[in-house]
C-alpha positions as CSV (number, residue, x, y, z in Angstrom):
1,X,-131.6,-16.3,167.6
2,X,-131.3,-12.8,166.3
3,X,-133.1,-11.9,162.9
4,X,-130.6,-10.9,160.2
5,X,-131.3,-7.0,160.2
6,X,-128.6,-5.1,158.2
7,X,-128.7,-1.1,157.7
8,X,-128.6,-0.7,153.7
9,X,-129.9,3.1,152.6
10,X,-130.6,1.8,149.4
11,X,-134.0,0.4,150.8
12,X,-135.6,3.0,152.6
13,X,-138.2,4.8,150.7
14,X,-139.3,8.1,152.3
15,X,-141.9,8.2,150.2
16,X,-143.9,5.2,150.8
17,X,-147.5,5.5,151.9
18,X,-148.1,3.9,155.6
19,X,-151.4,2.1,155.2
20,X,-152.0,1.6,158.8
21,X,-151.6,5.7,159.3
22,X,-154.4,5.6,156.5
23,X,-156.2,3.2,158.5
24,X,-156.2,4.9,161.3
25,X,-157.9,8.2,160.0
26,X,-160.5,6.0,158.5
27,X,-161.7,4.6,161.7
28,X,-160.3,6.9,164.7
29,X,-159.9,10.2,162.6
30,X,-161.5,13.2,164.4
31,X,-161.7,11.5,167.8
32,X,-160.0,15.2,169.2
33,X,-162.4,17.2,167.4
34,X,-165.3,19.1,169.1
35,X,-168.3,20.8,167.6
36,X,-168.5,18.7,164.6
37,X,-171.4,17.3,162.5
38,X,-171.0,13.6,161.3
39,X,-171.0,14.3,157.5
40,X,-168.1,16.8,158.3
41,X,-166.2,14.4,160.4
42,X,-166.6,11.8,157.4
43,X,-165.2,14.5,154.9
44,X,-162.3,15.4,157.2
45,X,-161.3,11.7,157.4
46,X,-161.3,11.3,153.9
47,X,-159.4,14.9,153.1
48,X,-157.0,13.3,155.6
49,X,-156.6,10.0,154.2
50,X,-155.6,11.5,150.5
51,X,-153.2,13.5,152.1
52,X,-151.4,10.3,153.7
53,X,-151.7,8.4,150.2
54,X,-150.7,11.0,147.7
55,X,-147.8,12.5,150.1
56,X,-149.6,16.1,151.2
57,X,-148.6,18.3,153.9
58,X,-151.6,20.1,156.1
59,X,-151.7,23.0,153.7
60,X,-153.5,21.3,150.9
61,X,-156.0,19.6,153.8
62,X,-156.5,23.0,155.3
63,X,-157.8,24.4,152.2
64,X,-159.9,21.3,151.4
65,X,-161.2,21.4,155.0
66,X,-162.0,25.6,154.9
67,X,-164.7,24.5,152.6
68,X,-166.2,21.9,154.8
69,X,-165.9,23.4,158.9
70,X,-167.3,26.0,160.6
71,X,-167.1,27.5,163.8
72,X,-166.9,26.2,167.3
73,X,-169.3,28.0,169.4
74,X,-166.8,29.6,171.4
75,X,-165.3,31.1,168.1
76,X,-168.3,32.0,166.7
77,X,-168.6,34.4,169.8
78,X,-165.3,35.7,169.0
79,X,-166.2,37.1,165.6
80,X,-169.2,38.4,167.6
81,X,-167.5,40.2,170.0
82,X,-165.3,41.7,167.3
83,X,-168.4,43.0,165.6
84,X,-169.8,44.1,168.4
85,X,-166.1,45.9,169.5
86,X,-166.5,47.6,165.7
87,X,-169.9,49.0,166.0
88,X,-168.8,50.6,170.0
89,X,-166.2,52.3,167.8
90,X,-168.2,53.5,165.3
91,X,-166.6,51.8,162.1
92,X,-169.4,52.0,159.3
93,X,-171.7,49.0,158.6
94,X,-170.4,48.7,155.2
95,X,-166.2,48.4,156.5
96,X,-168.0,46.9,160.0
97,X,-168.9,44.0,157.5
98,X,-166.6,43.1,155.2
99,X,-163.7,43.6,158.3
100,X,-166.1,40.9,160.4
101,X,-166.2,39.0,157.5
102,X,-162.3,38.8,157.2
103,X,-162.0,38.2,160.5
104,X,-164.4,35.1,160.2
105,X,-162.2,34.0,157.4
106,X,-159.1,34.1,159.1
107,X,-160.3,32.1,161.9
108,X,-162.0,29.6,159.7
109,X,-158.5,29.0,158.1
110,X,-156.9,29.1,161.6
111,X,-159.3,26.0,162.9
112,X,-158.7,23.7,159.4
113,X,-155.0,24.3,159.5
114,X,-155.1,23.4,163.2
115,X,-157.4,20.3,162.2
116,X,-155.4,19.3,159.3
117,X,-151.8,19.3,161.2
118,X,-153.3,17.5,164.5
119,X,-155.2,14.9,162.2
120,X,-151.7,13.9,160.1
121,X,-150.1,14.1,163.0
122,X,-152.2,11.4,165.1
123,X,-152.5,9.4,162.0
124,X,-148.7,9.3,161.2
125,X,-147.6,8.9,164.6
126,X,-150.4,5.8,165.3
127,X,-150.0,4.3,162.1
128,X,-145.8,4.0,162.9
129,X,-147.0,2.6,166.3
130,X,-148.5,0.4,164.6
131,X,-145.9,-0.8,161.8
132,X,-143.2,-1.0,165.0
133,X,-145.7,-3.4,166.8
134,X,-146.2,-5.5,163.8
135,X,-142.5,-5.6,163.3
136,X,-141.5,-6.4,167.1
137,X,-144.4,-9.3,166.7
138,X,-142.6,-11.3,163.6
139,X,-139.2,-10.6,165.0
140,X,-138.1,-8.1,163.1
141,X,-137.7,-5.0,165.7
142,X,-136.2,-5.7,169.1
143,X,-137.8,-2.8,171.1
144,X,-136.2,-3.8,174.3
145,X,-133.1,-1.9,172.8
146,X,-134.7,1.1,171.4
147,X,-135.7,4.3,173.2
148,X,-138.3,7.1,172.8
149,X,-137.5,10.9,172.9
150,X,-140.4,13.3,172.8
151,X,-140.2,15.8,169.5
152,X,-141.8,18.7,168.9
153,X,-141.7,21.4,165.9
154,X,-140.1,23.9,168.0
155,X,-141.2,27.5,167.7
156,X,-143.6,29.8,169.7
157,X,-146.8,27.9,169.1
158,X,-145.4,24.6,170.8
159,X,-147.4,24.2,173.7
160,X,-145.8,24.6,177.5
161,X,-146.9,20.8,177.9
162,X,-145.0,19.9,174.3
163,X,-142.1,22.0,175.5
164,X,-141.9,20.4,178.5
165,X,-142.0,16.8,177.1
166,X,-139.3,17.8,174.9
167,X,-136.8,18.7,177.5
168,X,-137.3,15.2,179.5
169,X,-134.5,12.4,178.5
170,X,-135.4,9.6,176.7
171,X,-137.2,6.2,177.8
172,X,-137.4,2.5,176.9
173,X,-139.3,2.3,174.1
174,X,-141.7,-0.3,175.6
175,X,-142.3,1.9,178.9
176,X,-144.8,4.8,178.0
């Protein structure tokens, strides 16, 4: 007794909000972020949920986050090291302050972009997992006939672990 599942491209929507992804970010969002106040975590979860509901990518989320986040302790040390280096090089105080400020803004931009990308990816992936599990439970998806394959965006920013995972052969869907 197999459910009747017919492929109809006219019924596929790629602009549909995945409520499971929104719910995931509202409950679990920011779990992987270090050194973050709870009020900032709430703001990040809200920004990512808004992005998912409105179909936004990481760029506008990162723009929103830049106003709300600070740097990690390590990033603050990097800024201080940069300031000390400029002082040792004899850069005049006014120019040094401007360059340190620009360096710090760059670090905040990078952290905001990283958080936005990571949170959107986690929410989307976990929301999709939830939808697949619900479909399987309802008998609408036969997961025994599916495989999983690790995909990356490619490029120089992909970590070595993800590159290695991307080279693996597909594995059965239920074996993770």
